[in-house]
Residue, then its C-alpha position, 0 to 999 in steps of 0.5 A: m763039465r768040471a765039478i767047481w765043489t762037492g758037499a752035501i745037502t742037509f735037512g733033520l737027519v738027511n745028508v745028500p751028497v753032491k757035486v756042484y757045477s756051473a749051469t751058465e756060461d759066457h759066450d761073448v767073444a773074448l777081447h783084450q787091448v792092443h796098441d792101434a800102431d803095431g798090435g802089442r798087447i797092452r799089459y798092466k802093471r802092480v805099482c805102488e803108488i807111494d814108492g812107484k815100484t812094481i808089486p809081486y801078488e804075494h805082497i798084495a793084501k786086501a784093504y778097506d778105505d772109509g775115504e780117510r782111514t785105510v785098514i788093511l787085511t792080511p790073509e790071517d784076517l781073512e781065514s779067521l772068519p767063517a768062510e768055506r769051511s763047511r762042506e754043507i747046503d744047509v736047508v733052513e725052511f721050504v717055501p711055496n715056489d710062488q714066494l720067490d722074487p726072480l730079481m733075487f736070483d744071481r748064479s745058477y748051478y747044477l747038483e748031481p749025486d755024489s753017491k752010489s745011492l741015488k735014493a736020498y737024491a730022487l727022494l729030494r727032487k720028488t717031494l719038492e716037486d709033488e709040493d710045489r716048494t722050493a728049498i731056502v738054504n745056506f751055504a758058503l762058496r768061494q770064501k763067502t757065506r751065501l743064500g740059495a734056492l734049492r728047487v727042482r729043474g727037470n729030473v736035476l736039482v738046481l741051487q740059484t745062489m740069491l742076493w740078501h735082501d739088503e742088496i735090493r734096491e727099492a723102486d722109489f720113483p716120484s713119476l710112480e707115485s700118482t696113478p694115470r686113469i685108464t679106460d676100459r676101452e684101453l685096456s681091451l685094446s692091450a689086452a687084444l694086442m697083447e694076445s696077438f703077441a701071445g705064445d710059448f716061450e723057446p729060448e731057441k728062438f732067440s740069438d744074440e745077434y751082437q756076439e754072431e756079427l762080432r764074429k762074422l767080422i773077426d772072421a772076415k778080418l782073419e780071411q781078408g787081412e787088417s784092410m777090409d770093407t765093413a759092408a761087404t762083412f754085413g751087407e749093403e742093408e740100411t738101417e731105418k732111423k726113426g725121429g723121436g720126440e713125436v707124442i702119439d695117442l695112447m688108444e690109437a696107438l692100441q688100435r694101429s697095433v691091434e689092426r697091424s697085428r691082425t692083418a698080418k695074421e689073417p690070409a688074403k680074402k677076396t672081396g664079394t660073396g663066397t667063402a674065404k677059401s673059395g675066393a682064395g681058390s679063385a683068385k689063383k686061377p686067373a692069376a694062372k691064365k694071366t701067366a699062360s698068355t703073358s708066356s704064350a704073347a712072349k713066345k709070339a713076339p719073335a715071330k712077329k719081329a721076324k716078319k717086319p724086315a719082310 
């Protein structure tokens, strides 16, 4: 990984030099636009709508348009703003971890200690972990002042940029103004259904199926040429389509879901007396005998057929 920024975490008189790295990356297949007739790349020109000329980058400025007037902002104007002049990640306060709403989190960055002495970095990390707190910080990155959350992930400090409070929309929906009555039975079935799906989150179990199939399609096109059968790439599986619009009773749906989940998890049990283990064992023996008799019958069949002509 390549550091995108270097600076220092500061709180009080403590200074912790760090390097900043992007903690995430986009795995999407990069696609571009082409002419479908000949595959030629589509390029976009920077054309001024007033004089129709193509404008070079050095003559392109930023502007704000309020619908009636346009204000042009020159590079000098933008440089006068409190941009990325400071290389400090300034701690404002330390807050309990559970007070942070994940909805406010934006991008994540790893912080690597940028000093021969790791003590200040390790001390901050250990204190945050022991106190179960997150540091709320102010810093500047890529020409913008930002709010961030500094927290611990394993043995590394992670800086997560946060949205400002006025960037979070209110969930103002008329349909949520009234609360439907929920019975104890419905709540019990819902909890049972949830328990049947309970587990520990393992991110590696999940994958981006769309991107995997897109890569498979591209590889097939590279091997077979432009003309190809899409079914040869994805197989002959049929996608089950279910019609919508049917209103199902909530209680019935919960009950069915719980029963289906239990049935899928429980081993098959033999009906009658005896334990499930012995029943399962006894169920295997007749199957073995049946297989043996079928096999012997199959071996005798040719002999019987041989006697018929005689």
